[in-house]
C-alpha positions in Angstrom: -52.0 -30.7 29.7 -53.0 -28.7 26.6 -50.8 -26.2 24.8 -52.3 -22.7 24.7 -51.9 -22.0 21.1 -52.8 -18.2 21.3 -50.0 -17.8 23.9 -47.6 -19.9 21.9 -48.3 -17.8 18.7 -47.6 -14.6 20.7 -44.3 -15.9 22.1 -43.3 -17.1 18.6 -44.2 -13.7 17.1 -42.2 -11.9 19.7 -39.2 -14.1 19.2 -39.2 -13.7 15.5 -39.5 -10.0 15.9 -36.4 -9.9 18.1 -34.5 -12.2 15.7 -35.4 -10.0 12.7 -34.3 -6.8 14.6 -31.0 -8.5 15.6 -30.3 -9.6 12.1 -31.2 -6.2 10.7 -28.7 -4.7 13.1 -26.0 -7.1 12.3 -26.4 -6.6 8.6 -26.2 -2.9 9.0 -23.0 -3.3 11.1 -21.6 -5.6 8.5 -22.5 -3.0 5.8 -20.8 -0.3 7.8 -17.6 -2.3 8.5 -17.5 -3.2 4.6 -17.6 0.5 3.9 -14.8 1.3 6.5 -12.6 -1.5 5.2 -13.0 -0.4 1.6 -12.0 3.1 2.7 -9.0 1.8 4.4 -8.1 -0.4 1.5 -8.3 2.6 -0.9 -6.1 4.7 1.4 -3.5 2.0 1.8 -3.3 1.4 -2.1 -3.1 5.1 -2.6 -0.1 5.4 -0.1 1.6 2.3 -1.6 1.3 3.7 -5.1 2.9 7.0 -4.0 5.7 5.2 -2.4 6.3 3.0 -5.5 6.4 6.2 -7.6 8.8 7.7 -5.1 11.1 4.6 -5.2 11.0 4.5 -9.0 11.9 8.2 -9.1 14.9 7.6 -6.7 16.0 4.8 -8.9 16.0 7.0 -12.0 17.9 9.8 -10.2 20.5 7.4 -9.0 21.0 6.0 -12.5 21.4 9.6 -13.8 24.0 10.2 -11.1 25.9 7.0 -11.8 25.9 7.7 -15.6 27.1 11.3 -15.0 30.0 10.1 -12.7 31.0 7.5 -15.2 31.2 10.2 -18.0 33.2 12.5 -15.8 35.5 9.7 -14.9 36.1 8.9 -18.7 36.6 12.4 -19.6 39.1 12.9 -16.8 41.0 9.8 -17.7 40.9 10.5 -21.5 42.0 14.2 -20.8 45.1 13.3 -18.9 48.4 13.9 -20.7 51.0 11.3 -20.8 53.2 13.3 -18.4 50.3 13.3 -15.8 49.7 9.5 -16.3 53.3 8.9 -15.7 53.2 10.9 -12.5 50.3 8.8 -11.3 52.1 5.5 -11.9 55.3 6.6 -10.2 57.7 6.8 -13.3 59.1 9.9 -14.7 
């Protein structure tokens, strides 16, 4: 039995054409997916950055409030007269 080389070449050409087309489509899909993932990544990092800034801002505000409360407490304690101090401790 002899191999028909004309027919064999035709089948190989069609097969390669299909493979090339599939590979091209897959590469296009991968490029598209890569772009989508990059956009998602950029979006996520942007959101994380905003939340980090917000947390830092809250920390700064809490520190300011704590410092102000401590100063008010010091002023209140220092401003008490001896008579008021004795009333607080239960002696007259």
